[in-house]
C-alpha positions as CSV (number, residue, x, y, z in Angstrom):
1,G,134.5,-40.5,111.5
2,Y,138.1,-41.7,110.6
3,D,137.4,-44.8,112.7
4,K,134.6,-45.9,110.4
5,P,134.9,-47.8,107.0
6,I,135.7,-45.6,104.0
7,V,132.5,-46.4,102.2
8,Q,130.4,-45.4,105.3
9,R,132.5,-42.2,105.7
10,Y,131.9,-41.3,102.0
11,V,128.2,-41.9,102.1
12,A,127.9,-39.8,105.3
13,W,130.0,-37.0,103.7
14,L,127.9,-37.1,100.5
15,D,124.7,-36.9,102.5
16,D,126.0,-33.9,104.4
17,A,127.2,-32.2,101.2
18,V,123.8,-32.5,99.6
19,H,122.3,-30.7,102.6
20,G,124.8,-27.9,102.4
21,N,127.1,-29.2,105.2
22,L,130.7,-29.4,103.9
23,G,132.1,-30.4,107.2
24,N,134.4,-28.7,109.7
25,S,138.1,-27.9,109.3
26,A,140.2,-30.9,110.0
27,I,143.0,-28.8,111.3
28,D,140.9,-27.2,114.0
29,I,139.6,-30.6,115.0
30,A,143.1,-32.1,115.1
31,Q,144.3,-29.2,117.3
32,G,141.4,-29.5,119.7
33,A,140.1,-26.0,118.8
34,E,136.5,-25.1,118.5
35,K,134.8,-26.6,115.3
36,S,135.0,-24.3,112.3
37,P,132.7,-25.0,109.3
38,V,134.6,-25.3,106.1
39,W,132.0,-23.2,104.3
40,N,133.0,-20.1,106.4
41,A,136.6,-20.5,105.2
42,I,135.8,-20.9,101.5
43,R,132.8,-18.6,101.1
44,S,134.8,-15.4,100.6
45,P,137.4,-16.9,98.3
46,L,134.7,-18.5,96.2
47,I,133.1,-15.0,95.7
48,D,136.5,-13.6,94.7
49,T,137.1,-16.4,92.2
50,I,133.6,-15.9,90.7
51,V,134.3,-12.1,90.3
52,L,137.6,-12.9,88.6
53,A,136.0,-15.4,86.3
54,V,133.1,-13.2,85.4
55,V,135.2,-10.1,84.6
56,T,137.5,-12.3,82.5
57,M,134.5,-13.7,80.6
58,L,133.0,-10.3,80.0
59,L,136.2,-9.3,78.2
60,L,136.9,-12.8,76.6
61,I,133.6,-13.1,74.7
62,P,133.8,-9.9,72.6
63,L,137.5,-10.1,72.1
64,S,137.3,-13.7,71.0
65,M,134.5,-12.9,68.6
66,V,136.2,-9.8,67.1
67,M,139.7,-11.4,66.8
68,G,138.3,-14.7,65.5
69,L,136.1,-13.1,62.9
70,I,139.0,-10.9,61.7
71,A,141.3,-13.9,61.5
72,G,138.6,-16.0,59.7
73,I,137.6,-13.2,57.2
74,T,141.2,-12.4,56.3
75,S,142.3,-16.1,56.2
76,G,145.8,-16.4,54.7
77,R,146.5,-12.7,54.8
78,W,148.6,-10.7,57.2
79,P,145.9,-10.0,59.9
80,D,145.2,-13.7,60.1
81,Q,148.9,-14.6,60.1
82,L,149.6,-12.1,62.9
83,L,146.7,-13.3,65.1
84,S,147.5,-16.9,64.5
85,T,151.1,-16.4,65.4
86,L,150.2,-14.6,68.6
87,T,147.7,-17.3,69.7
88,L,150.2,-20.0,69.0
89,V,152.8,-18.2,71.2
90,F,150.3,-17.8,74.1
91,M,149.1,-21.4,73.7
92,A,152.7,-22.5,74.3
93,L,153.1,-20.3,77.4
94,P,152.0,-21.6,80.8
95,A,149.9,-19.2,83.0
96,F,152.7,-18.6,85.5
97,V,155.1,-17.6,82.7
98,V,152.5,-15.1,81.3
99,G,152.0,-13.8,84.9
100,A,155.8,-13.4,85.4
101,I,156.1,-11.4,82.1
102,L,153.2,-9.1,83.1
103,I,154.8,-8.5,86.5
104,A,158.1,-7.7,84.8
105,I,156.4,-5.2,82.5
106,F,153.8,-3.5,84.6
107,F,155.5,-3.5,88.0
108,V,159.3,-3.8,87.5
109,A,159.6,-1.8,84.3
110,F,156.9,0.8,84.6
111,D,155.6,0.5,88.2
112,L,152.0,0.9,87.0
113,L,150.3,-2.0,88.8
114,P,150.8,-3.9,92.1
115,P,152.5,-7.3,91.7
116,V,150.2,-9.0,94.2
117,S,146.5,-8.6,94.8
118,L,146.3,-7.6,98.4
119,L,142.7,-7.2,99.7
120,A,141.4,-6.7,103.2
121,P,139.2,-9.4,104.7
122,N,135.7,-9.4,103.1
123,Q,136.8,-6.7,100.7
124,L,135.5,-7.4,97.1
125,P,138.1,-7.1,94.3
126,L,135.8,-4.7,92.4
127,S,136.4,-2.1,95.2
128,D,140.1,-2.0,94.1
129,P,140.1,-2.7,90.3
130,K,143.9,-2.5,90.1
131,T,144.1,-5.9,91.9
132,L,142.2,-7.5,89.1
133,V,144.1,-6.2,86.1
134,M,147.1,-8.5,85.9
135,P,145.2,-11.7,87.0
136,V,142.5,-10.9,84.3
137,L,145.2,-10.2,81.7
138,T,146.9,-13.5,82.5
139,L,143.7,-15.5,82.2
140,L,142.7,-13.6,79.0
141,A,146.1,-14.3,77.4
142,V,145.8,-18.1,78.1
143,S,142.1,-18.4,77.2
144,L,142.1,-16.2,74.1
145,A,144.7,-18.4,72.6
146,W,142.3,-21.2,71.9
147,T,138.9,-19.4,71.8
148,V,140.2,-17.1,69.0
149,R,141.4,-20.1,67.0
150,L,138.1,-22.0,67.4
151,V,136.0,-18.9,66.4
152,R,138.4,-18.5,63.4
153,I,137.8,-22.0,62.3
154,G,134.0,-21.6,62.6
155,T,134.1,-18.4,60.6
156,I,136.2,-19.9,57.8
157,E,133.7,-22.8,57.6
158,V,130.7,-20.5,57.4
159,M,132.5,-18.4,54.7
160,K,132.7,-21.5,52.5
161,T,129.0,-22.4,52.7
162,D,126.7,-22.3,49.7
163,Y,124.3,-19.7,51.2
164,V,127.2,-17.2,51.7
165,Q,128.4,-17.7,48.2
166,M,124.9,-17.3,46.9
167,A,124.4,-14.1,48.8
168,R,127.5,-12.7,47.2
169,L,126.4,-13.8,43.7
170,Q,123.1,-12.0,44.3
171,G,125.0,-8.7,44.8
172,I,124.5,-8.3,48.5
173,S,127.2,-6.1,50.0
174,E,130.1,-7.7,51.8
175,R,129.3,-5.9,55.0
176,R,125.7,-7.2,55.0
177,V,126.9,-10.7,54.2
178,L,129.3,-10.7,57.1
179,R,126.7,-9.2,59.5
180,R,123.6,-11.2,58.4
181,Y,125.1,-14.6,57.4
182,V,128.7,-15.0,58.6
183,L,128.5,-13.5,62.1
184,R,125.1,-14.9,63.0
185,N,126.0,-18.5,62.0
186,A,129.5,-18.3,63.5
187,L,128.0,-17.3,66.8
188,G,126.1,-20.6,67.3
189,P,129.0,-23.0,67.7
190,S,130.9,-20.4,69.8
191,V,128.3,-20.6,72.6
192,Q,129.7,-24.0,73.6
193,I,133.2,-22.7,73.4
194,F,132.5,-19.9,75.9
195,A,130.6,-22.2,78.2
196,L,133.7,-24.4,78.4
197,S,135.8,-21.3,78.9
198,M,133.7,-20.4,81.9
199,Q,134.1,-23.9,83.3
200,S,137.8,-23.8,82.9
201,L,138.1,-20.3,84.4
202,L,136.2,-21.4,87.6
203,G,138.2,-24.6,87.9
204,G,141.6,-23.7,86.5
205,V,142.6,-20.4,88.2
206,I,144.8,-22.0,90.8
207,V,148.1,-21.1,89.1
208,T,147.1,-17.5,88.3
209,E,145.7,-16.9,91.8
210,T,148.9,-18.3,93.4
211,V,151.2,-16.1,91.2
212,F,149.5,-12.9,92.1
213,N,148.5,-14.0,95.7
214,Y,144.9,-13.4,94.7
215,P,142.6,-14.3,97.6
216,G,140.4,-16.7,95.6
217,L,139.5,-20.4,95.8
218,G,142.6,-21.5,93.9
219,R,144.9,-20.0,96.5
220,Q,142.7,-21.3,99.3
221,L,143.1,-24.8,97.8
222,V,146.9,-24.5,97.8
223,N,146.8,-23.4,101.4
224,A,144.5,-26.3,102.4
225,V,146.8,-28.8,100.7
226,S,149.8,-27.3,102.4
227,S,148.2,-27.6,105.8
228,H,146.7,-31.1,105.1
229,D,143.2,-29.9,105.8
230,D,141.5,-32.9,104.2
231,T,137.9,-31.6,104.7
232,E,138.6,-28.2,103.1
233,V,140.4,-29.9,100.1
234,Q,137.3,-32.1,99.6
235,A,134.9,-29.2,99.7
236,I,136.9,-27.1,97.2
237,A,137.4,-30.1,94.9
238,L,133.6,-30.7,95.0
239,I,132.9,-27.1,94.1
């Protein structure tokens, strides 16, 4: 359809996308090969990326809540200062730097984990958990940096509310105040934080997947851009 006006091409592509047809590989068409649907090329990487994002989120949510609550409850004291310093450091480090540090520690120094995530075709990452460890740690380090700080801020705000102060004045134990009032009310605003985290994990894993050669959608996008496969780039960008 490259001989047609761009608006007409876009409407046709959009109509196909709504019906589940993301087009055929532009490279195969250009080389005169048999048509290859883009969906066949991106289906397996998409599943691998979802696995990576879900595993990261399953660890991110409890770690963020625990670390954020500890920082908020001990505001101004050494646990808060330590956690705040660590989060600031990781907020300043790009994902590829964190990945390089992890490779230097876990592969070069101690030879505990593989530096790349090598998987056989159609092999799920969960079948070889070692391939997930360093990509997940990298995403956790980058994501925890700001989720912990946001949970901390929410906890501090709840700690200053009148109902928490009143509960303390009524003689309710500190543990019960934290569990019944602080934790419950700090969880509410955090739901939006974790929803945004999941969105960023699904759409922002390109660097991490490239560093560890993880066979996900991010690496597939890099390969599609390198080979100038316009149709595949469009499909991945849409997803």
